[in-house]
C-alpha positions as CSV (number, residue, x, y, z in Angstrom):
1,M,13.0,-14.0,17.9
2,S,11.4,-14.9,14.6
3,S,9.8,-18.3,14.0
4,Q,10.8,-18.2,10.3
5,I,14.3,-19.0,9.0
6,G,15.9,-17.4,6.0
7,A,14.8,-14.4,4.0
8,P,11.3,-13.0,4.8
9,G,8.6,-14.9,3.1
10,T,7.1,-18.4,3.2
11,G,10.3,-20.5,3.5
12,V,11.6,-22.8,6.2
13,S,10.4,-23.1,9.8
14,R,12.8,-23.2,12.7
15,R,11.9,-26.8,13.3
16,E,12.8,-27.7,9.7
17,F,16.0,-25.7,10.0
18,L,17.1,-27.5,13.1
19,A,16.3,-30.9,11.6
20,A,18.3,-30.0,8.5
21,T,21.3,-28.9,10.5
22,G,21.1,-31.7,13.0
23,A,20.7,-29.3,15.9
24,V,18.3,-30.1,18.7
25,G,17.1,-28.5,21.9
26,A,17.1,-24.9,23.2
27,G,20.9,-24.7,23.1
28,S,20.8,-24.7,19.3
29,L,19.4,-21.2,19.5
30,A,22.3,-19.7,21.3
31,G,23.2,-17.5,18.4
32,C,20.0,-15.5,18.5
33,V,20.4,-11.7,18.7
34,A,19.3,-10.3,22.0
35,A,15.7,-9.0,22.2
36,P,15.3,-5.2,21.5
37,T,15.5,-2.9,24.5
38,A,12.7,-0.6,25.6
39,M,12.0,2.5,23.5
40,P,12.7,5.7,25.3
41,S,9.8,8.0,26.0
42,S,11.3,10.8,23.9
43,T,13.9,10.9,21.1
44,T,16.0,13.8,19.9
45,N,17.2,14.3,16.4
46,R,20.9,13.8,17.3
47,Q,21.3,10.8,19.5
48,A,24.5,10.9,21.5
49,T,23.7,7.8,23.6
50,T,22.2,5.5,21.0
51,E,23.9,2.4,22.2
52,Q,22.2,2.7,25.6
53,T,18.8,4.1,24.7
54,L,17.6,2.9,21.3
55,P,16.0,-0.4,20.4
56,R,17.6,-2.8,18.0
57,T,16.0,-3.5,14.6
58,S,14.9,-7.0,13.7
59,K,14.5,-8.8,10.4
60,P,11.4,-7.4,8.4
61,E,8.3,-9.3,9.3
62,V,5.6,-10.2,6.8
63,V,2.3,-8.7,7.9
64,D,-0.9,-10.4,6.6
65,L,-3.2,-7.5,6.0
66,D,-6.1,-9.8,5.0
67,E,-6.0,-11.3,8.5
68,L,-6.1,-7.7,9.9
69,G,-9.1,-6.6,7.8
70,G,-6.8,-4.4,5.8
71,E,-5.8,-2.1,8.7
72,V,-2.4,-1.6,10.2
73,T,-0.4,1.1,12.0
74,L,3.1,1.9,10.9
75,R,4.9,3.6,13.7
76,S,8.0,5.7,13.1
77,V,10.7,4.5,15.5
78,H,14.2,5.7,16.2
79,A,16.4,2.6,16.5
80,R,20.0,1.3,16.0
81,H,20.7,-1.0,13.1
82,S,23.5,-3.6,12.6
83,L,24.3,-4.2,9.0
84,H,27.0,-6.7,10.2
85,P,27.7,-6.7,13.9
86,G,30.6,-9.2,13.9
87,D,34.3,-8.6,13.4
88,T,34.6,-11.0,10.4
89,M,34.9,-9.8,6.8
90,G,35.6,-6.2,7.6
91,G,33.0,-5.9,10.4
92,P,31.5,-4.5,12.4
93,V,29.3,-2.3,10.1
94,N,26.6,-0.4,12.0
95,L,24.1,2.5,11.7
96,P,23.9,4.1,15.1
97,V,20.5,5.7,14.3
98,V,17.8,4.8,11.8
99,W,14.2,5.9,11.4
100,A,12.5,2.5,11.2
101,F,9.0,1.4,10.7
102,Q,7.2,-0.9,13.2
103,A,3.8,-2.6,12.4
104,N,1.4,-2.5,15.3
105,D,3.0,-4.3,18.3
106,G,5.8,-5.8,16.2
107,T,9.5,-4.8,16.3
108,P,11.1,-2.0,14.3
109,S,12.9,-3.1,11.1
110,V,14.9,-1.7,8.2
111,P,13.5,-2.3,5.7
112,G,10.1,-1.8,7.2
113,P,7.5,-4.6,7.5
114,I,6.4,-6.4,4.3
115,L,2.7,-5.5,4.0
116,R,0.9,-8.4,2.2
117,C,-2.7,-8.6,1.0
118,T,-4.9,-9.8,-1.7
119,E,-6.0,-7.8,-4.7
120,G,-9.3,-6.0,-4.1
121,Q,-8.7,-5.3,-0.4
122,T,-9.0,-1.7,0.8
123,L,-6.1,-0.8,3.1
124,K,-6.3,1.6,6.0
125,I,-2.6,2.3,6.8
126,T,-2.1,4.7,9.8
127,L,1.3,6.5,10.0
128,D,1.9,7.0,13.8
129,N,4.4,9.8,14.1
130,T,3.7,10.6,17.8
131,E,7.3,9.7,19.0
132,S,9.2,11.3,16.2
133,Q,10.6,14.8,16.0
134,M,10.6,14.8,12.1
135,P,7.6,15.2,9.8
136,H,6.9,12.1,7.6
137,T,4.6,10.8,5.0
138,L,3.8,7.4,3.3
139,H,4.0,7.0,-0.5
140,F,3.0,3.8,-2.2
141,H,4.3,2.9,-5.7
142,G,2.2,0.8,-8.1
143,V,-1.3,1.0,-6.7
144,R,-3.8,3.7,-8.0
145,K,-5.2,5.9,-5.2
146,T,-6.9,9.3,-4.7
147,W,-4.9,12.5,-5.0
148,E,-4.9,13.2,-1.2
149,N,-3.5,9.7,-0.5
150,D,-0.4,10.0,-2.7
151,G,1.9,10.8,0.2
152,V,3.7,13.9,-1.3
153,P,3.2,16.9,1.0
154,T,4.0,19.6,-1.6
155,T,1.3,18.4,-4.0
156,T,-1.3,17.0,-1.6
157,G,-1.0,19.3,1.5
158,V,-0.9,16.3,3.7
159,L,2.1,16.1,6.1
160,V,2.2,14.1,9.3
161,E,3.9,16.4,11.8
162,P,5.7,15.2,15.0
163,G,3.1,14.1,17.5
164,E,0.5,13.4,14.9
165,K,-1.2,10.3,13.2
166,H,-2.7,10.1,9.8
167,T,-4.5,7.3,8.0
168,Y,-3.9,6.7,4.3
169,T,-6.6,4.8,2.3
170,I,-4.8,2.6,-0.2
171,P,-6.8,0.4,-2.6
172,A,-4.9,-2.8,-3.4
173,N,-6.0,-2.5,-7.0
174,V,-2.8,-3.4,-8.8
175,A,-1.4,-6.9,-8.1
176,G,2.3,-7.3,-7.8
177,T,5.3,-6.2,-5.6
178,H,5.5,-2.5,-4.8
179,L,7.7,-0.1,-2.8
180,Y,6.6,2.2,-0.1
181,H,8.6,5.0,1.5
182,C,8.5,8.3,3.2
183,H,8.2,11.1,0.6
184,F,9.2,14.1,2.9
185,N,12.7,15.2,2.3
186,T,12.9,11.9,0.4
187,P,16.7,11.3,-0.1
188,F,17.4,11.9,3.5
189,H,14.5,10.0,5.0
190,M,15.0,6.9,2.8
191,E,18.7,7.1,3.6
192,M,17.7,6.8,7.3
193,G,15.7,3.6,6.6
194,M,12.1,4.7,5.8
195,Y,11.1,2.2,3.1
196,G,9.5,-1.2,2.7
197,I,7.5,-3.6,0.5
198,L,3.8,-3.7,-0.3
199,R,2.9,-7.1,-1.8
200,V,-0.6,-7.4,-3.5
201,D,-1.3,-11.0,-4.5
202,P,-3.7,-11.4,-7.4
203,E,-6.9,-13.2,-6.7
204,G,-6.3,-17.0,-6.8
205,Y,-2.5,-16.5,-6.4
206,E,-0.6,-19.8,-6.0
207,E,2.6,-19.4,-4.0
208,A,5.7,-21.2,-5.0
209,D,7.2,-23.9,-2.8
210,K,9.6,-21.3,-1.4
211,E,8.8,-17.6,-1.7
212,Y,11.1,-14.8,-0.5
213,F,11.3,-11.0,-0.4
214,T,14.6,-9.1,-0.7
215,T,15.2,-5.4,-0.8
216,V,18.6,-4.2,-2.2
217,R,20.1,-0.9,-1.1
218,E,23.3,1.0,-0.8
219,W,24.1,3.5,1.9
220,D,26.1,6.6,2.7
221,T,26.5,5.8,6.4
222,R,27.7,9.4,7.2
223,L,24.0,10.5,7.5
224,S,23.2,7.9,10.2
225,R,26.6,8.5,12.0
226,M,25.9,12.3,11.9
227,Y,22.5,11.8,13.6
228,G,24.2,9.4,16.0
229,G,26.5,12.2,17.3
230,E,29.7,11.0,15.5
231,D,32.1,13.4,13.8
232,A,30.6,12.9,10.3
233,A,29.1,15.3,7.8
234,Y,26.6,14.2,5.1
235,D,26.4,16.1,1.9
236,L,23.6,15.1,-0.5
237,T,25.5,16.6,-3.5
238,A,28.6,14.4,-2.7
239,R,26.8,11.2,-1.6
240,T,29.3,8.3,-1.5
241,A,28.0,4.7,-0.9
242,D,30.1,2.9,1.6
243,A,27.8,0.1,2.7
244,F,25.7,-2.4,0.6
245,T,22.8,-4.5,1.9
246,L,20.2,-7.1,1.2
247,N,17.2,-6.7,3.5
248,G,19.3,-4.2,5.5
249,R,22.2,-6.6,6.2
250,S,25.7,-6.9,4.8
251,A,27.5,-10.2,4.2
252,P,28.3,-12.3,6.1
253,Y,25.4,-11.3,8.4
254,T,23.1,-11.8,5.4
255,L,23.7,-15.5,5.9
256,H,22.5,-15.5,9.5
257,P,19.5,-17.8,9.5
258,E,17.4,-15.6,11.9
259,E,18.6,-12.1,11.2
260,G,19.8,-12.4,7.6
261,S,18.3,-13.4,4.3
262,P,19.7,-16.7,3.0
263,I,17.5,-18.3,0.3
264,I,16.9,-21.7,1.8
265,V,15.6,-24.4,-0.6
266,D,14.9,-28.1,-0.8
267,P,16.0,-30.0,-3.9
268,G,13.2,-29.8,-6.5
269,D,11.6,-26.7,-5.1
270,T,10.1,-24.0,-7.3
271,V,11.5,-20.8,-5.8
272,R,10.2,-17.3,-6.2
273,I,12.1,-14.1,-5.1
274,H,10.5,-10.7,-5.0
275,W,13.4,-8.2,-5.6
276,V,12.9,-4.5,-4.8
277,N,15.5,-1.7,-5.2
278,A,15.1,0.9,-2.5
279,G,18.5,2.6,-3.2
280,F,19.6,5.3,-5.5
281,M,21.9,3.1,-7.7
282,S,21.3,0.2,-10.0
283,H,22.2,-3.2,-8.9
284,P,22.6,-6.1,-11.3
285,M,21.7,-9.2,-9.3
286,H,23.2,-12.5,-10.2
287,I,22.5,-16.1,-8.9
288,H,25.2,-18.7,-9.3
289,N,24.5,-22.0,-11.0
290,H,20.8,-21.3,-11.6
291,R,18.9,-19.8,-14.5
292,F,15.8,-17.9,-13.6
293,K,12.9,-16.3,-15.4
294,I,11.3,-12.9,-14.7
295,V,7.6,-13.5,-14.1
296,E,6.6,-10.0,-12.8
297,K,7.9,-6.5,-13.2
298,D,6.5,-3.4,-11.3
299,G,3.2,-5.1,-10.8
300,S,2.8,-6.6,-14.3
301,A,2.8,-10.3,-15.0
302,L,5.0,-11.1,-17.9
303,P,3.6,-13.3,-20.7
304,E,5.3,-16.7,-21.0
305,E,7.0,-15.8,-24.3
306,M,8.9,-13.0,-22.5
307,Q,10.1,-15.2,-19.6
308,L,13.6,-15.8,-20.9
309,L,16.0,-17.9,-18.8
310,Q,18.8,-15.7,-17.5
311,D,21.2,-15.5,-14.5
312,V,21.4,-11.7,-14.0
313,V,18.9,-8.8,-13.9
314,N,19.7,-5.2,-13.5
315,I,17.4,-3.6,-10.9
316,A,17.1,0.2,-11.2
317,P,16.1,2.4,-8.3
318,A,12.4,1.7,-7.3
319,E,12.1,-1.1,-9.8
320,R,10.6,-4.4,-8.7
321,Y,11.2,-7.8,-10.3
322,T,9.8,-11.2,-9.3
323,I,12.0,-14.0,-10.5
324,E,11.3,-17.8,-10.5
325,F,13.7,-20.7,-10.7
326,E,13.9,-24.4,-10.1
327,A,16.2,-25.7,-7.3
328,D,17.6,-28.3,-9.6
329,A,21.4,-27.8,-9.1
330,D,23.8,-30.1,-7.3
331,P,22.6,-29.5,-3.7
332,G,25.1,-27.1,-2.2
333,I,25.6,-23.4,-1.4
334,Y,25.5,-20.8,-4.3
335,L,26.1,-17.1,-4.1
336,V,23.5,-14.4,-4.8
337,H,25.1,-11.0,-5.2
338,C,25.3,-7.7,-7.0
339,H,27.6,-7.9,-10.0
340,K,28.9,-4.5,-9.5
341,V,31.5,-6.4,-7.5
342,D,32.7,-3.4,-5.7
343,H,29.3,-3.5,-3.9
344,V,30.3,-6.9,-2.5
345,R,32.5,-5.4,0.3
346,N,32.5,-4.0,3.7
347,G,34.7,-1.0,3.6
348,S,37.8,-2.2,1.8
349,S,37.2,-5.8,2.8
350,Y,36.1,-8.3,0.1
351,P,33.8,-10.2,0.2
352,G,31.0,-8.6,2.2
353,G,28.2,-6.2,1.4
354,M,25.4,-7.1,-1.1
355,L,25.8,-10.9,-1.1
356,T,23.9,-13.9,0.3
357,G,23.4,-17.5,-0.9
358,V,21.0,-20.1,-2.1
359,V,21.4,-22.8,0.5
360,Y,20.2,-26.3,-0.1
361,T,19.0,-28.1,3.0
362,P,21.3,-31.2,2.4
363,A,24.3,-28.8,2.5
364,M,23.5,-27.6,6.0
365,K,25.3,-30.5,7.7
366,T,28.6,-29.7,5.9
367,D,31.7,-28.1,7.4
368,I,31.4,-25.3,4.8
369,F,28.0,-24.4,6.1
370,A,29.2,-24.4,9.7
371,Q,32.1,-22.1,8.7
372,L,29.7,-19.7,7.1
373,M,27.6,-19.7,10.2
374,D,30.7,-18.8,12.2
375,Y,31.3,-15.9,9.8
376,A,27.7,-14.8,10.2
377,G,27.9,-15.0,14.0
378,Y,25.4,-17.8,14.4
379,R,26.1,-20.4,17.0
380,G,23.8,-23.3,16.2
């Protein structure tokens, strides 16, 4: 169970959340998702018994690589992933099998862990593929590295086979927010969950009052369901997106304070969101009742004269945008969503999908917030 509430980042602690909602004591945590079950000793490609054998994913954790001396192991883990486990708003929506990343002794997640460091660090990132039966690699966008560390097996000759480990040396030499993913059989392995964020803070970086990371992605769930033993057939040439997520969750589970990614703010905060598109479609992201400026794109800080106020930005596949806004609206709850509004659904049920909210702490004691928590399956 995470000690941080809201989207991954440097937001609100559990204590602050409980104080804002008026909840006290251990009983207020009754809505927490059960802890992951043990990982089986071996995993087959097609899992017919996923509900009994595979661990659950958790929300992506932020891994401070500076504290770890720049070294981390990313383990490839077969897991089960709930986009929205409840029966509200067209749920449940589940992926019976994903290929998740797990950092060191953490929990597997989709997206994978957010790897955060300071510019100038040399990263030693070990891909542990000892429990997988698929070859994998790691490819990091943005940073400049040696040829052999590019993560593309057909051009480098480096492929991490099942049962093997391999360490990539990645210089944190380009500040900004970057994408990492498996680059073997890429459209299939990303569709199975093998992607995450690398954040390189520039030297002397000053965090905003609230700073959050959000990965947008659409899915063709047939691939996961096929590997899960269901009667489904995935065809790359006829890919059809039928699920839409923020940090691997679909609304209303996106609003779950522990497993989802609400953007929780206090009035007057400066808020920074790092948006990454790990899907194959563009997603125009819109925030209600707030105008933001783009301060970084793909690892480049934008000069002040280019930081126009706007309320929607179209994020193409693999693009990264860091936006910043002031929490200066009437304290309430405001939607954040893809404005391809057919992406704001679970199946044929609207709303759902690629939607969350900017939640002001004074609004957390309202009946509306309590109703949203019911939809999200949180019992505070």
